[in-house]
N, C-alpha and C positions, 0 to 999 in steps of 0.2 A: 335204655335201648341197646339191643345186641347188634352191633355194627357188622358182625360177621354172619348175620342171618342164622340159619339152622345148622351150620357146619359143626358147631360144638354142642348142639342140643340146648341145654340151659344157658342162660346168660352168665356173664362173668361174676365172680364173687365181689363183695365190697372191697376186700383186701386187694384183689387184682386191679380193680378200678383205681384204688388209692395209689398203688405203687406204679401203675402203668400210665396214669394220666399225666400229661405234660402241659395241659392247658394253662395252668397257673403261671407258667413262664413263657411258653412258646407263642402265647397270644401276641407277642411283640412282632411276630413274623406275619401278621395277618395281611398287611398291605402288600408285602412281597409275595405272599402266597397267591393273592388275587391277581397281582400283576403277572406273575409267572403263568397262572392259569389262562389269563387273557391271551398271552403270547402263544401258549400251547394250542388253544382253540383256533386262533387265527391260522396257525400252521396247519392244523388238521383240515381246516376248510380250504387252505391254499393247495394242499396236495390231494384233495378229494377224499380224504379219509372220513370226513363228516359231510352229510348233505348240507347245502348252503343254508337252508331254512333252520336246521338244527343248530348250526354254528352261530347263526344270527341270534337265535333265542338264548343260547347259552351266553353269548357275549353281552347281550342286553342285561341278563340276570347278573352276571359278574360285575358289570359296571354299576348296577344298582347297589350291589353289596359293597363295592369299593367306595361309593359315596357314603354309605352308612358307616363303614369302617373309619373313614376320615373324619366323620362327624362324631365318632365315639358312640354310635348307637347300636352296634352289634352286641348281642348277648351270647356268650359262649357256654356250652354245656360240658362240664368236666367228664361226664360219662362217655362222651364221644372221643375220648383219649387225647386228641391233640387239635391244634388249630386247623389242620388240613381237613380232617373229617368234619369239623364244625362248618367250614366254608362249604364243603360239598353238601352237607345236610341242609344248610340254610338255602343253598341254591335250589335243592330239590323242593323245599317248601315254597320257594318263590316261583319256579317255572315248571315244576312237575317232573315226571319220569325222564324227560329228555336230558335232565341234569346228569343222569347216569352215563351219558356218552362222554362227559368231560374227562374221564379217566382212561379213555382209549389211548393205548400206546404210552402209558405213563404209570409209574409206581410211586408209592410214597417215598421210596428210597431215593430216586432221582429228584423228586419234588422237594423233599426236605433239604437235600444238599443244595439245590438251587436257591431256595428261600434263604437259607443261612448265608450262602455266598453273596447274594444280593445285599443282605443286611450288613454283612461285614464290609463290603465295599463302601457302602454309605457311611458306616461308622468310621472307617479309615479316613474318608474325606472330611468328616466333621472334626476328628481329632487333629488332622493335618492343619485345618483352618485355625484351630486353637493354638497349635504349635507355632504357626506363622505369626500370630499376634503376640505370643509370648516372646519370640525371638526379636520382633520389632521393638517391643517394650524394653527389653533388656539392652538392646543396641542403642536406643535413644538415651537411656539412663547411663550407659557406659560412656557415651560422648559427653554427657553432662558432667560426669565425674572423672574425666580423663586426667586432670591435674591434681586430683585429691589422693594424697598418699595414705597408705594403710600398711600394717605389717603383713608381709607374706609369710606363710607358715609351711614348714615341713615337719612331720612328726608332731604337729600341733605345737611346735616350738617356733618362736620368732626367728625368721631366717634372713630375709632381705625386704626392704621397702618395695611395694608395688603400687601401681595406680589402682584405685578402687574400680575404675572403669575397666581396667585390664582384667581384674578378678571377675567382673560380671561377664566379660566377653568369653571367658573360659566356659561358662554355662551356655552361651550362645553357640559355641562350637559343638557342645554336646547335643543341644536341641536341633541344630542343623543336621547332625548325623542321624538323629531320630527321624527327621523328615525324610531323609534319604532311605532309611530302613522302611518307613511307612510306604514309600513309593515302590520299593522292591517287593514288599508284601502285596501291595495292590496289584502289581504287574503279574504276580504269580496266581492271583485270583481272577484272572481274565479269561478263563475258559468255562463254558457252560456245561454243567452235568446233565441237563435235560435231554432226554433221548436215550439214556442208558437203561431206563426202566428199572426192573428189580435188581439186575446185575448183568444180564446177558444181552442187552439190547432188545429189540422188538422185531417181530415179523411184519409189522405195518410199514408201509412205504412213507416214512417220515422225512422231514427236512430239518435236522438239528441246526444247520447253519442259519435257517430262517429265524428260529427262536433265539439263537445266540445273538444275532444282530438286533433283533427287536428288543432284547433286554440289555443291550449295551456291552456284550461280551465280544471279544475278537474272534472267537471260534468255539466249537464244542470240544469237549475233552476227547482224547484219543482212545481211551480204553474204558469200556463200560463198567468193569469191576472196580477200577480205580475211581471212576466218577462217583459211585455210590458210597465207597468206603473212605475216600480221601477227606481228611480234616486238617491237612497241612495249612490250608488258608486260615483256619482258626489258630493253629499253633503259631503261624507267622505273626498274627496280630497280637497274640498273647506274649510271644517272645519279644517282639518289638515293644510292646507295652510294658513288659517287665524291665527292659533297659531304660525306657523313658521314665517309668516310675522310680527307678533307682536314681536317675539324674534329679528328678523332682525331690526325692527324699534328701539328697545331699544339699540341695538348695534350701530345703526346709530346715535342715539341721543347722546350717550357717545362720539362717534368720533367727532361730531359737537362741543360738549362742550370742549373736551380735546384739540382740535386744535385751540381754540381761543387764542388770545394773553394773555388773563387774566389767563387761565389755562396753556397753553403752554406745555402740556405734550407730545403731538405727533405732527408730521408733516406728512400730507397725501402725497402720491406719487404725484409728480409734474404732471404726465400725467392724474391724476384723480381729479385735482383741477381746478377751473375756475377763471378767472379774472373778474374784474368789468368794466362796460362800462364807468365809470366816475372816479373811484378812482384807480389810478395806483398801489397802494400798496396792494390791496386786493388779497387774496388767498381764494376763497370761497369753502366750502366743499360740492359742489353741489351733488356729487354722494351719500354721506352719507345722505344728506337731502332728496334726492329722494327715497332712500331705506326707510327712515322713512315715507315719505308721501305715498308711494305706498301701505303701509299696509291698508290704507283706501279703496283703490280699491278692494283689496282682500276680506276684511271684508264685503264691500258693495255687492260684488258678491255673497257671501254666503247668506246674507240677501235677496237678490233679488231672488235667486232660492228657498229658503225656502218659500218666499211669493208666488211664482208661484205654489208651491206644496200644500200649506196649505189648500186650499179649493177645491182641484181637486178630483172629484169622480172617482172611477175606471171605465174603466181602462185607456184608452188613450184619451187625448185631445190635440188639436193643441197647447194648452198652452205650451206643452213640447218642442216645437220648441225654446222656449225662454231659454232653458237650456245651449245651446252650447256657446253662446257669453260670458256668465259669466265664463264657464269652460275654454274656450280658453284664455280669458284675464287673468284669475288667473294663469294659468300655464305659460303663457308668462311673466307675471309680476314677479312671483317667480323665473323663470329661470334667468332673467336679474339681479334681486336683489341678488340672490345667487352668480352669477358670479362676480358681483360688490363687494360683501362683501369679497370674496376670494381675489380679486385683492387688495382691500384696506388693508386687514390684512397682505397680503404677503409683500406689499411695505411700510408698516408703519414704520416711524422713531420715536424712543422714546427718549425723553429727560429724562434720568434716574435721573440726578442730580436735575432737577426741581421737579420731582415727589417726590424724597426723601426729598427735602427741605420742601415740603408742607406736608409731611406725619406726622410731629409732630405739625403742626400748628393747633390750636384749642384744645390744652390740650389733644391730642389723647392718651397720655401715662397714663392718670389718672387711667384707669382700671388696668393697669399693677401695679401701685403703690398699689391700693386697693387689688389686688390679692396677692401681696407680703405680705401685712399686715395680710391677712387671713392665708397664709402658714407659715410665720415667727413667728407671734405673736398669732396665733390662734383666732383672732378676728372674731366674726360673720360678715358676709359680709356686713350687713346693717350698723354696726358700722364702718367698714373700709370705706364704701361708704361715710358716714358722715364726717369722719376725712379727707378724700381726698377732699371732696367738700369744707370744710373749708379752706384747704390749697390752693385750686384753687381760691377761692374767695379772700383770702388774697393777693395772687400773682396778681390777676386782679386789686386790689386796688393800687398795686405798678406799674401797667402798664406792667406786665410780664405774660408769660405763662410758663408751666412746662419745656419746652425744653430750655427756656432762663434763668431759675433760677440757681443760684449757689447751687450745691448739699449740700454744707456746710450750707447754709441758711435754706434749707429744713430740714436738720437733726436737726437744732436748733429750728425749728418752734414748734415742740411738741415732748415730750419724745418718743411717739410711732414711730416717724421717725428717732430716734437717730442712728440706725445702718443701715439705708437705703443705699445699695450699689449704687455706681455711675452707674453701668451697667443697673440697672432697668430703668433708664431714657434714654436708647438708643434704636434706632430702631432695631438694631441687636437682642437685647434681646427680644424685643416685638415680633418680627416675629418668632424667634427660639422657644419661649416658647409655641406657639400655636400648640402643637403636637397632640391635640385630633383628632380623625378621621374626615377627611374633613376639617381640619384646614389649616392655612396659613403658617405654618413653611416651609421654603424653601425646606428642604429634603422631606417633605410630598408633596409639590407641584410638585417636579420633579417626584416622584413616581406616583402621581396622573395623571400627564401628560402622562407618559408611559402607565399607566393602561388604560387611556381613548383611547389612540391610539390602544391598543390591543382590547378593546371593540369595537371600530369602525371597525377594521379589521375583527373581528369575525362575523360581520353581512354580510352574503352572499349577493351579489348584487341581486336586485329584477329581476325576469324574466320578459320578455315582451319587452325588448329594443333590437331589432334585429340589428339596425344600427343607424347611426347618420344622418338621412335624413334631409336636410335643410328644414326649414319651408318656404313654398311658400306663400308669403304675399298677392298676388293678383291673381284673375282669369282673364283670357283674355276672355271677353264676346264676 
């Protein structure tokens, strides 16, 4: 079918149809497209731009199509270029020529911007809900393991003992910031582009405030050219998603390391581990590895869309058709990654004894001894640092570390250590002494975990998620 009538004479070539058609991916906007069209027709009837009877017929037809779309019964034709033309064509088949009035005071340019923005707001709400559950899961597990010691690392070298719960809460803070970024992105997507038409607005007496309110936006956009060319709302969710994916990747990396036989700190849920095709003993952390790897897709999608936009003059260019595959793929990837992270952290088994045994390996209590010298003997920290470094070096020459040394030998090593209490060389003392705000003391960790859950609960769910519609993965051409 030649959607442009006789303007170009013959119909489009097969090659033009192939490269031009976006139905294979923008079918996912079908419900948003119909909802936007319903609001547009209601507005046209409200301002008198459509006769009441025509508006009623079009609305009835659109609602019938909406019911078919939600039931997965609409069949889309790739030759009609996109989902928007498909909806209009199906409406024409259903109600006849009056369907042609639907496009009064509207262009595909403001139409597609509206549909995508509605879809993004719903996607942000869904991702935010997953984030809230992940934060709650991590916070509960942090409280559970508040008193479990593990080695804290810098440069991937053993540094100081920390609470495993404290380690988990570091990710909670990352994901809380991700929720904040998601809210900021959502707020900036709160203006409706509908009413901008192709780029210059319209001569029809429309009411864009009516459609904005009907569709859940706070207001229409201020500039018609910006309205049809803006894809910042997509960049926002892709940029926020890239940071989120990076945080998920770091967590995935730690789970991969911790689940190795060499670390042995955790055991992943059996249903989320994979075997080897040749080595019968293997228990591979495929889910954690894929969470780690999928960050590359999300970051790549951000770069792809930035590249599409960077040289694009105002206002609309067909280049903008390339925005949606990156958007859809990012949201799908984040969705499965978040759900996978929740499942991993919920079912994780922790070898607390193995963690504690490693927590003192690498002379991790050295800073505790130095701090004790500062407090007990008033030494400048640099002098205390040097004294403990000499102690550690001497122990190394004996083939020992601090946690293996006889406390009596340490007290005899130098006068400054003469009254060193045995407890300074214990994990319990090390953890409990870190009471500074944000520190790893178990009591502080438990309080921080509860505070994090409260902060998480205080964030009101994002608007825009009306239901849990299943994502239809294919179109029936």
